[in-house]
MARLUM-865702 format. One record per residue (C-alpha): residue number from 1; residue in three letters; y, x, z. Coordinates in pm, 1 decimal, decimal comma. Each point is the difference from the previous one (the first is absolute). Example, Ala and Ser with C-alpha at 12.3 -4.5 7.8 and 13.67 -1.06 7.14 Angstrom:
    i   aa        py        px        pz
    1  ALA    -450,0    1230,0     780,0
    2  SER     344,0     137,0     -66,0
***
This chain:
    i   aa        py        px        pz
    1  MET    4224,1    2350,2    4198,2
    2  ASP    -289,3     214,8    -134,4
    3  THR    -237,4    -300,5      14,4
    4  GLN     237,8    -202,3    -218,4
    5  ARG      17,6     276,9    -260,1
    6  LEU    -377,4      37,2      -4,1
    7  THR     -47,7    -375,0     -41,6
    8  LEU     254,6      -9,6    -282,6
    9  ALA    -167,1     294,1    -174,3
   10  VAL    -345,8    -160,0      25,3
   11  LEU     126,5    -337,5    -123,9
   12  THR     165,2     172,5    -296,8
   13  LEU    -281,2     238,0     -99,0
   14  VAL    -313,9    -212,7      47,7
   15  PRO      79,5    -250,1    -280,8
   16  LEU      80,8     290,5    -233,6
   17  ALA    -326,6     175,7      81,2
   18  VAL    -201,0    -318,4     -56,1
   19  ALA     170,7     -69,3    -334,2
   20  CYS     -48,6     355,0    -124,4
   21  GLY    -361,3      13,2     110,7
   22  SER    -103,0    -296,0    -218,7
   23  GLU     123,6     141,7    -330,9
   24  LYS    -234,2     149,9    -258,0
   25  ALA     118,5     291,5    -206,4
   26  ASP     -70,7      -6,6    -374,4
   27  GLY    -174,2     326,4     -84,4
   28  GLY     225,3     202,4     224,5
   29  SER     308,2     -77,3    -209,0
   30  GLY     179,4    -137,8     301,9
   31  SER      29,0    -350,8    -145,9
   32  VAL    -157,9    -295,6     175,4
   33  ALA    -280,9    -180,6    -185,5
   34  VAL     -12,2    -375,9      31,9
   35  GLU    -358,2    -117,0      38,6
   36  ARG     -81,8    -243,9    -282,1
   37  PRO    -146,9    -331,2     117,4
   38  VAL    -338,9    -114,9    -129,8
   39  THR     140,2    -348,3     -75,0
   40  GLY     244,9     -90,7    -274,4
   41  VAL    -119,6     284,4    -225,8
   42  ASP    -226,0      -3,9    -305,3
   43  TRP    -264,0     269,6      54,8
   44  SER    -158,2     150,5    -312,5
   45  VAL    -361,4      96,6      74,7
   46  ARG     -72,2     360,8    -102,8
   47  ASP    -351,0      62,0     128,6
   48  ILE    -279,2    -159,7     198,2
   49  THR    -259,8     167,8     218,9
   50  VAL    -327,6    -182,6      58,4
   51  ASN    -273,2     164,0     210,1
   52  GLY     163,6     342,0     -32,8
   53  THR      47,1      -9,6    -379,4
   54  THR     359,7     -16,0    -127,0
   55  ARG      72,7    -146,4    -343,3
   56  ALA     324,7     -60,7    -184,0
   57  ALA     102,4    -364,3     -18,0
   58  HIS     -14,4    -159,4    -346,4
   59  GLY     209,0    -283,4    -143,4
   60  SER     326,9      56,5     191,3
   61  PRO    -102,0    -186,7     317,6
   62  TYR     264,9     -74,8     259,3
   63  LEU      31,2    -182,1     332,1
   64  SER     291,4    -143,2     194,2
   65  PHE      22,0    -146,7     348,4
   66  ASP     253,8    -264,1     104,5
   67  ALA      71,5     -17,7     373,3
   68  LYS     184,4    -334,5     -24,9
   69  THR    -269,4    -193,9    -187,7
   70  HIS    -294,7     197,6     144,0
   71  LYS    -137,1      54,6    -350,8
   72  ALA    -144,0     287,6    -198,8
   73  ALA      20,1     -10,3    -378,0
   74  GLY     -54,2     230,7    -292,6
   75  ARG    -228,2     108,8    -276,1
   76  LEU    -342,7     151,2      59,0
   77  GLY     -32,3     173,4    -335,5
   78  CYS    -115,1    -298,6    -203,1
   79  ASN      74,3    -312,2     202,6
   80  HIS     288,4    -112,4     217,1
   81  VAL     -58,0     -56,4     371,3
   82  ASN     158,2    -196,5     285,2
   83  ALA    -103,9     -15,5     364,8
   84  THR     140,8     -54,6     345,0
   85  ALA     125,4     318,3     163,5
   86  THR     113,5      54,6     355,7
   87  VAL     178,4     333,1      40,3
   88  ARG      18,4     152,3     345,4
   89  ALA      77,8     353,3     110,4
   90  GLY    -254,9     220,5    -170,9
   91  HIS    -228,9    -267,8    -142,5
   92  ILE     -16,4    -294,3    -240,4
   93  THR    -240,8    -291,0      32,8
   94  LEU     -82,3    -116,5    -351,6
   95  GLY    -151,7    -341,6     -63,6
   96  ARG    -249,5    -112,8    -259,4
   97  PRO     125,7      98,3    -347,5
   98  MET      77,6    -255,7    -270,1
   99  THR     -15,0     157,1    -345,6
  100  THR      21,5     -90,2    -363,0
  101  ARG    -339,1      28,1    -170,9
  102  MET      35,2     217,8    -308,7
  103  MET    -263,3     251,7    -103,4
  104  CYS     126,9     340,8    -107,3
  105  ASP    -115,6     350,5     -86,1
  106  ALA    -250,5     151,1     246,6
  107  SER     252,5     253,5     138,1
  108  LEU     245,2    -281,5      82,4
  109  MET    -270,7    -205,4     165,4
  110  GLN    -108,8     303,2     206,0
  111  THR     357,4      40,6     127,9
  112  GLU      13,8    -372,8      71,5
  113  ARG    -325,9      -6,4     197,0
  114  ALA     116,3     294,6     211,5
  115  LEU     336,4    -164,8      76,7
  116  LEU    -170,2    -328,1      88,2
  117  GLY    -173,7     199,7     276,3
  118  LEU     331,0      -2,1     188,7
  119  PHE      20,7    -376,8      19,1
  120  HIS    -145,3    -228,5     265,3
  121  HIS      37,4     291,0     247,1
  122  THR     257,0     173,9     214,6
  123  VAL     115,3     328,5    -151,5
  124  GLY     201,6     279,8     152,8
  125  TYR     309,2     119,9    -180,5
  126  ARG     226,0     302,5       6,3
  127  VAL     322,9      47,4    -195,7
  128  ASP     103,5     359,5     -64,3
  129  HIS     325,3      10,7    -199,7
  130  ASP     -87,7    -187,9    -322,8
  131  THR    -379,9       2,6      49,7
  132  LEU    -205,2    -275,2     161,9
  133  THR    -353,7      65,4     121,0
  134  LEU    -222,5    -297,5      82,0
  135  THR    -323,8      66,3     187,9
  136  SER    -271,9    -259,1      62,4
  137  THR    -289,9      12,9     240,4
  138  ASN    -245,5     -52,8    -288,3
  139  GLY      66,9     338,7    -162,1
  140  VAL     282,8     -82,0    -241,1
  141  THR     320,8     207,3      -4,7
  142  VAL     280,3     -80,4    -243,9
  143  ARG     296,5     224,7     -76,4
  144  ALA     302,1    -165,3    -161,3
  145  VAL     356,2      99,7     -80,8
  146  VAL     320,8    -199,2     -39,6
  147  ARG     -16,6    -183,1    -331,1
  148  LYS     289,5      81,3    -228,9
***
């Protein structure tokens, strides 16, 4: 009889322990934060780090990634961009960028050149609440927030 009770207790408590262990608390408030996906969101680029130097993004650049069509799209500061994008856990493989060809102010073009450094590479990504961080192997890090 004791073996049956032990088995019943284990079968009842293990699923509860597993479910509770995978939750993330939101700042200690006791509420559970839902991790935002990288796809299906417009990400407004805030700053770009190239070779250790961080600069604010100019021209309201944004990027979005579509898991169904395997595409990345957005604005680089001056021009619009489209590319293939394969999103897998923790990284995105971006294809060769296709852009419009307008010339703009030097600050916009600087932002654009830095963002183009992400394309035609595989970049790592991390989503922390409403902030996306993209990190490439060629020294480019981009920080973006949910576009409102």
